[in-house]
Steps between C-alpha positions, in 0.01 A plus 500: 500500500339794680675833444246700703371375834265705717382394845234701687637828364337800670543874469331765716528876455428762765329791329405835644137610475300809594173437688183684402407817684694824534592445866619143446694603191674776695594260781625248245733769362687508832436137593497301177272198480592190304324196366647164401459399136545129420636513146601133481342239728706186540528380140680177413597376154782354290617571147708247306795576276397604149139584590325812373259596776234770500449666838160664473271710714317833516673821602602481866491119510867473604665408168769768490563466874564127454743559212685763703542248783621232256761739360614622843366854465258453791544301820215263591314546828500123551544180303775458248600434142785347303597597148764274346572374851571851635306703755414832328475687829848392619689421180378772268839578349578137413149461360529812281768326292255221410168678443373776275204729557299750300243729660276669244489826696874519576809504282850361544617698197649847535248742350744736325741228383462260208433133587855413389645707787249359749595147397868575563419646843279204592771262383745669738248484786451127445876454453460335161837451327543737205528228231194323644311830523581587138383158379189505718410855391535409133275196549232702679511787250440252218238293683296801617551706184665795675751592230311794349473689830771354723699825486199732539431664838236308696286815532454499121384138477140385469354307793519173307867559414579588861332184636695284255818665626390453863444127458825459305690691771356272769651203312856635469631285784315188373253463791324170562178661623328807354241698699273722289253740659260638236763494222258592220307774678421785262627320189308486174382172345806456277750569779321261737512223241873557450570483874297180536692338216833597655401356838384174341830472312697579816323228696520246219866552407661603829267316743461818705228477766256790458276632780270766356221725622278665242150637451527420130331163452666472159837479678373226725327286239786516251806434717394344833428135576397551862298763683517596867219735601535707815213692660518713814851367562403131478546240226154398380592307183816316398455284192598455138363739240325205340317415823419865562332533162325165552303671780293679237458236230126503562481855368559570131473811286338467158521770235301497175477716189231464234490592132181703550315654799328259740291524818670351806216340697614170652318415828741478794794622294510880481800652319764687702524751217372510145444694180248412230748250346726383786478401865696355793361250749616370837404132514481285813558153355334346806171649374553507122727272299717673242341291225155616611611865498666471158187336355275777631733773373526332159122497475486880528658565160794441267816497715809681378723422799482335842758491783504305827741607775578397857446728796773770499761447771436854625136411575600178678735686734248780557243237603749353749556843656126568515439164666770566763355845572154349551644237737683771697184711523298201622767422757491855633119496512496168688761630744302818570178302542673268746629793706156661502339174616761457772440856620123443512547175692732671748257789546212258553696309762581818691139628506 
């Protein structure tokens, strides 16, 4: 069953700009000029109950704008969406009782109060019965390991502790869908791993649907089963994580370490980086089989260790963005060439 349905969702912003030149800038001060920014361009997708979906894209791609429309914070310019059968733009209050959201740059906790007080306030806002709130709070404190700092003012907590409290607070009213916008931004390796584990447990045990944006590929690889990639406000990829990684199976990364110094001189296979005893290679298996590469590396000296890894997800996604940028640039160039040719033809016909 689909819990999120999006049909041709579009969002435009009118932004003020100052033209170049002192005279134009002065006129613009009294007569402001605006340009239309297409943040989201008619995207359509569905998310089923219990899915953990990564919503990816570079800065400015439209990720946060889309989440804000799905949570009712922003009104769409056109198109529509349904979350749990409700229209976020018209039924925001009813929807708020059934969804949770965490924005990495914003807090729903009161800065000078301990999380315990914020939880009580949020429970009152969501009209959670006191016995239910007490039971739910106790469960979340135990699950998220908040006991040691639950009565400490938020301003005194580490970023990792605060994010754990933020996610726990968003679950007080037992939402069916959780929207996370950069939840692990700024966290250290240990804190990120803890948050990922908590989200996996939440999805596995409570069947909560998770819709997450993140620039941390570790988040995506560890907890998501599906990736939706948005670029310049348009969905360019929507497939399983397995299929996404399958795109780069032809490219492998081989690392070797030898017991004594060797000279790395294999024709057609230069190392990406190396020392006198170790090296890393990027191997295109369409040109060199892995067995062939391993045999050649073994012939160089006594191997101490060898590793073979798939293409990192971060590189796969970066390649997709680069490819889309090249296509856009070619499209612009073709369009300009067509206009120039049309202008020349028109000028020739008039002469």
